[in-house]
C-alpha positions in Angstrom: 102.2 -82.6 -132.8 101.6 -82.3 -129.1 98.0 -83.8 -129.3 99.8 -87.3 -130.6 102.5 -87.3 -128.2 100.0 -86.8 -125.7 97.8 -89.9 -126.8 100.9 -92.1 -127.1 102.4 -91.2 -123.5 98.7 -91.6 -122.7 98.6 -95.0 -124.2 101.9 -96.5 -123.5 100.3 -95.9 -119.4 97.3 -97.3 -119.9 99.6 -100.2 -121.0 102.0 -100.3 -118.4 98.4 -100.1 -115.7 96.7 -103.0 -117.6 99.7 -105.6 -117.7 100.6 -105.0 -113.3 96.9 -105.5 -112.9 96.8 -108.4 -114.9 99.9 -109.7 -112.8 98.2 -108.5 -109.4 95.0 -110.8 -110.4 97.3 -113.7 -110.9 99.1 -113.3 -108.2 96.3 -113.0 -105.4 95.0 -116.4 -107.6 97.9 -118.3 -107.2 97.6 -116.8 -103.2 94.3 -117.9 -102.6 94.9 -122.0 -103.6 98.1 -121.3 -101.7 96.4 -120.9 -98.3 93.3 -123.4 -99.9 96.1 -126.2 -99.4 97.8 -125.9 -96.6 94.5 -125.7 -95.4 93.4 -128.7 -96.7 97.4 -130.2 -95.8 96.2 -129.3 -92.2 93.1 -130.6 -92.1 95.2 -134.0 -93.5 97.7 -134.5 -90.6 95.3 -133.1 -87.7 93.1 -136.3 -88.9 96.0 -138.7 -88.8 96.4 -137.0 -85.2 93.1 -137.4 -83.9 92.9 -140.8 -85.4 96.9 -142.4 -84.5 98.5 -143.0 -87.3 97.7 -147.1 -87.3 94.5 -146.5 -87.9 94.3 -143.6 -90.7 96.6 -145.5 -92.4 94.0 -147.6 -92.3 90.9 -146.2 -92.8 91.7 -143.9 -95.7 93.0 -144.4 -98.8 96.5 -142.6 -98.6 96.0 -140.8 -102.4 92.4 -139.1 -103.6 91.0 -136.0 -105.2 89.3 -133.8 -102.1 85.7 -133.7 -102.5 83.3 -130.5 -103.6 84.2 -127.5 -103.3 88.1 -128.5 -103.5 87.8 -131.3 -105.6 90.4 -128.7 -108.0 92.8 -130.4 -104.9 94.5 -133.8 -105.3 96.3 -134.9 -102.2 99.1 -137.7 -100.9 99.8 -138.3 -97.6 102.7 -140.5 -96.4 102.9 -142.0 -93.0 106.8 -143.4 -92.5 106.8 -145.0 -89.3 110.3 -145.7 -88.4 110.0 -147.8 -84.5 106.9 -148.5 -82.1 108.4 -146.1 -79.5 109.7 -143.0 -82.3 107.3 -140.7 -83.6 106.0 -141.4 -86.4 106.5 -138.6 -89.5 103.4 -138.2 -91.5 104.0 -135.7 -95.1 100.9 -133.9 -96.8 101.4 -133.6 -99.9 98.4 -131.1 -101.9 98.4 -130.4 -105.4 96.4 -128.9 -107.9 96.7 -127.1 -112.0 97.3 -123.7 -112.4 98.6 -121.4 -115.1 102.4 -122.5 -115.6 102.1 -126.3 -115.1 101.2 -128.1 -111.8 101.8 -126.8 -108.3 102.5 -127.8 -105.3 102.5 -127.6 -101.7 104.2 -130.3 -98.6 103.8 -129.4 -95.4 105.1 -132.9 -92.6 105.0 -133.2 -89.0 106.0 -135.3 -86.1 103.2 -136.8 -84.5 104.0 -138.9 -81.4 101.9 -142.4 -80.1 99.8 -142.3 -77.8 101.1 -145.3 -75.5 99.9 -147.0 -72.5 96.0 -147.1 -71.4 93.7 -144.7 -72.4 93.7 -141.4 -70.3 89.7 -141.1 -69.2 89.5 -137.5 -70.9 86.4 -136.6 -68.7 87.0 -133.4 -66.1 87.2 -133.8 -62.5 83.4 -132.2 -61.3 81.6 -130.1 -63.6 82.4 -127.2 -64.8 79.5 -124.6 -63.7 80.7 -122.0 -66.0 77.2 -119.5 -66.2 77.0 -119.8 -62.6 80.7 -118.6 -62.4 80.6 -115.4 -63.9 76.8 -114.6 -62.3 78.4 -114.7 -58.7 81.4 -112.2 -60.3 78.9 -110.2 -61.8 76.2 -109.8 -59.2 79.6 -109.0 -56.9 80.6 -106.1 -58.5 76.2 -104.5 -58.3 75.7 -104.8 -54.7 79.8 -104.2 -53.4 
């Protein structure tokens, strides 16, 4: 009789452990997809920032599917322009299929326009990083 009761308790405990493990794996895979979706949204918004909202709208589609290995994710980017002197509102929506239906992650940001003449982005003089550090090392070795 004790063996039967012990076996039943062991079976219930094992069922609980297996259930918790499967839930944990499901949550881990969902979290992995959410992180990947946030990376992909960040990439889209960064491209809008780098290329500029006007050029991005002309050069890239507003919706589509990412290239492999991220082809299970689709995207939609919406750029709202309220005027020439106001920041542009960019909204990136990443969607994917998962257990329980379609999931999505939405990230939005404001991007200021670059007005005026382009500014040269070159430093005034070349930076010699190695030379600077070698001088510090030599100064330490020869006090």
